C-alpha positions as CSV (number, residue, x, y, z in Angstrom):
1,M,3.9,0.9,56.8
2,E,0.9,2.8,55.3
3,F,3.4,4.6,53.0
4,L,4.7,1.1,51.7
5,I,1.1,-0.3,51.1
6,V,0.3,3.3,49.4
7,L,3.6,3.0,47.4
8,L,2.8,-0.6,46.3
9,I,-0.7,0.3,45.2
10,V,0.4,3.2,43.2
11,S,3.1,1.0,41.7
12,L,0.6,-1.6,40.6
13,V,-1.7,1.0,39.2
14,L,1.1,2.5,37.3
15,S,2.4,-1.0,36.2
16,G,-1.1,-1.9,35.1
17,F,-1.3,1.4,33.3
18,L,2.1,0.9,31.2
19,Y,1.2,-2.7,30.6
20,T,-2.4,-1.8,29.1
21,W,-0.4,1.0,26.9
22,Y,2.1,-1.6,25.8
23,I,-0.5,-4.2,24.8
24,R,-2.4,-1.5,22.8
25,I,0.8,-0.6,21.0
26,I,1.5,-4.3,20.2
27,G,-2.4,-4.6,19.0
28,R,-2.0,-1.5,16.7
29,R,1.4,-2.7,15.3
30,N,-0.1,-6.3,14.6
31,Q,-3.4,-4.4,13.1
32,A,-1.1,-2.3,10.6
33,L,1.0,-5.3,9.7
34,Q,-2.4,-7.5,9.1
35,A,-3.6,-4.4,6.9
36,L,-0.3,-4.5,5.0
37,S,-0.8,-8.0,4.4
38,G,-4.2,-7.3,2.9
39,I,-2.6,-4.8,0.5
40,D,0.1,-7.6,-0.6
41,V,-2.8,-9.9,-1.3
42,Q,-4.3,-7.1,-3.8
43,L,-0.9,-6.1,-4.9
44,K,-0.1,-9.8,-5.9
45,Q,-3.4,-10.0,-7.8
46,R,-2.3,-7.0,-9.7
47,W,1.0,-8.1,-10.2
48,D,-0.2,-11.6,-11.7
49,L,-2.8,-9.8,-14.0
50,V,-0.1,-7.4,-15.4
51,P,1.7,-9.9,-17.7
52,N,-1.6,-11.1,-19.0
53,I,-2.9,-7.4,-20.0
54,L,0.3,-6.6,-21.6
55,K,0.1,-9.9,-24.0
56,L,-3.3,-8.7,-24.8
57,A,-2.6,-5.1,-25.5
58,A,0.6,-5.9,-27.4
59,R,-1.8,-7.3,-30.0
60,F,-3.5,-4.0,-30.4
61,M,-0.9,-1.3,-29.3
62,E,2.1,-1.6,-31.7
63,H,3.0,2.1,-30.8
64,E,3.1,1.7,-27.1
65,K,5.9,-0.6,-26.9
66,S,8.0,1.9,-24.4
67,L,5.0,2.2,-22.0
68,M,4.9,-1.8,-22.0
69,S,8.6,-1.9,-21.3
70,D,8.2,0.7,-18.5
71,I,5.4,-1.6,-17.1
72,T,7.4,-4.7,-17.3
73,A,10.3,-3.1,-15.4
74,L,8.1,-1.6,-12.8
75,R,6.3,-5.0,-12.3
76,E,9.7,-6.4,-11.4
77,N,10.6,-3.5,-9.2
78,A,7.4,-4.2,-7.2
79,A,7.9,-7.8,-6.6
80,P,6.6,-8.6,-3.3
81,S,9.8,-9.5,-1.6
82,Y,10.4,-7.0,1.2
83,N,10.8,-6.9,4.9
84,P,7.5,-5.4,6.3
85,K,9.3,-4.2,9.7
86,D,11.9,-2.4,7.8
87,T,10.6,1.0,7.3
88,E,12.9,1.7,4.1
89,S,12.2,-1.6,2.7
90,L,8.3,-0.9,3.0
91,K,8.4,2.6,1.7
92,H,10.5,1.4,-1.4
93,H,7.8,-1.5,-1.8
94,L,4.8,0.8,-1.6
95,A,6.3,3.5,-3.8
96,A,7.2,0.8,-6.6
97,S,3.6,-0.6,-6.3
98,E,2.1,2.9,-6.7
99,A,4.4,3.6,-9.7
100,L,3.4,0.5,-11.4
101,G,-0.2,1.2,-10.6
102,Q,0.3,4.9,-12.4
103,R,1.7,3.3,-15.4
104,M,-1.1,0.8,-15.7
105,G,-3.7,3.6,-15.4
106,Q,-2.0,5.3,-18.3
107,L,-2.1,2.1,-20.4
108,M,-5.9,1.8,-19.5
109,I,-6.3,5.2,-20.6
110,K,-4.5,4.8,-23.9
111,A,-6.5,1.7,-24.5
112,E,-9.3,4.2,-25.5
113,N,-7.2,5.3,-28.5
114,Y,-7.5,1.5,-29.7
115,P,-11.1,0.7,-31.0
116,D,-10.1,-2.9,-31.9
117,M,-8.9,-3.4,-28.5
118,K,-12.0,-1.8,-26.8
119,S,-14.2,-4.2,-28.6
120,D,-12.0,-7.4,-27.7
121,Q,-14.0,-9.4,-25.1
122,T,-11.0,-11.0,-23.7
123,M,-9.3,-7.4,-23.1
124,V,-12.5,-5.9,-21.9
125,Q,-12.7,-8.6,-19.3
126,A,-9.0,-8.2,-18.4
127,M,-9.3,-4.4,-18.0
128,Q,-12.8,-4.9,-15.8
129,T,-10.6,-7.5,-13.7
130,Y,-7.8,-5.0,-13.5
131,N,-10.4,-2.1,-12.5
132,E,-11.8,-4.2,-9.6
133,V,-8.3,-5.1,-8.4
134,E,-7.6,-1.5,-8.3
135,A,-10.7,-0.6,-6.3
136,Q,-9.7,-3.6,-3.7
137,I,-6.2,-1.9,-3.4
138,A,-7.9,1.6,-2.6
139,A,-9.8,-0.1,-0.1
140,A,-6.9,-2.0,1.5
141,R,-5.0,1.2,1.3
142,R,-7.5,2.9,3.4
143,F,-7.5,0.2,5.9
144,Y,-3.7,0.2,6.1
145,N,-3.5,4.2,6.5
146,A,-6.1,4.2,9.2
147,S,-4.1,1.4,11.0
148,V,-1.0,3.3,10.6
149,T,-2.5,6.4,12.0
150,D,-3.5,4.3,15.2
151,L,0.1,2.8,15.6
152,N,1.8,6.0,14.7
153,N,-0.2,8.0,17.4
154,S,0.4,5.3,20.0
155,V,4.0,5.3,19.3
156,Q,4.5,9.1,19.3
157,I,2.5,10.0,22.5
158,F,4.1,9.8,25.9
159,P,4.4,7.0,27.4
160,G,3.9,5.2,24.3
161,N,7.2,6.5,22.8
162,V,9.2,5.2,25.6
163,L,7.5,1.8,25.7
164,A,7.7,1.6,21.7
165,K,11.4,2.4,21.8
166,M,11.8,-0.3,24.7
167,A,9.9,-2.8,22.6
168,G,11.6,-2.0,19.3
169,I,8.4,-0.8,17.7
170,A,9.0,1.9,15.1
171,E,6.5,4.1,13.1
172,M,5.2,2.7,9.9
173,P,4.9,4.8,6.5
174,F,1.8,5.6,5.0
175,Y,0.9,4.2,1.5
176,E,0.6,7.5,-0.4
177,T,0.0,8.4,-3.9
178,D,2.9,10.3,-5.6
179,Q,2.8,14.1,-6.3
180,V,1.8,13.6,-10.1
181,S,-1.4,11.5,-8.9
182,R,-2.4,14.4,-6.4
183,G,-2.5,17.0,-9.2
184,S,-4.9,17.7,-12.0
185,V,-5.2,15.4,-14.8
186,N,-5.3,16.5,-18.5
187,V,-6.6,13.7,-20.3
188,D,-5.4,15.1,-23.8
189,D,-2.0,13.9,-22.6
190,F,-3.0,10.4,-22.3
191,M,-5.0,10.4,-25.4
192,K,-2.0,11.1,-27.9
193,P,-1.3,7.9,-29.9
């Protein structure tokens, strides 16, 4: 009889521990999805801002049509429709958004070669707005990556790996920069008209 009571107590403690771990995994997944949603809000602001900047820049940057065409194509590729719970879809979305950000950064650097454009108040305001959006994306990216780290740690460590598999919760990808962005920058490459 005592053995059954001890077994019952151990079972309850173990069940409570597993349930607490399960709740932690679910909470961390939801936090990562919330952080991803925050990134999407900022990416949508960038997505909406890009056509206006391109229209303004087109008035001044005749020689940069291929860059502007690239940005337009990347904008369409980075459209905000994807499945946040599908790892491959999410990776593609984040990579496309990163590529768009990189090309827009190149456009902003090349704008330095066009004094008329730098003095146009509408363009200056659009560039300032764009820089603010990029700063907000960077902050949202840091929060997202921190949330993904917590989730992935919970999913990778026993017994979380077993519980996550049973609940259908998978690791989420980090929002990383591409290899080119990690290297050093030669400004002369971007200043050529």
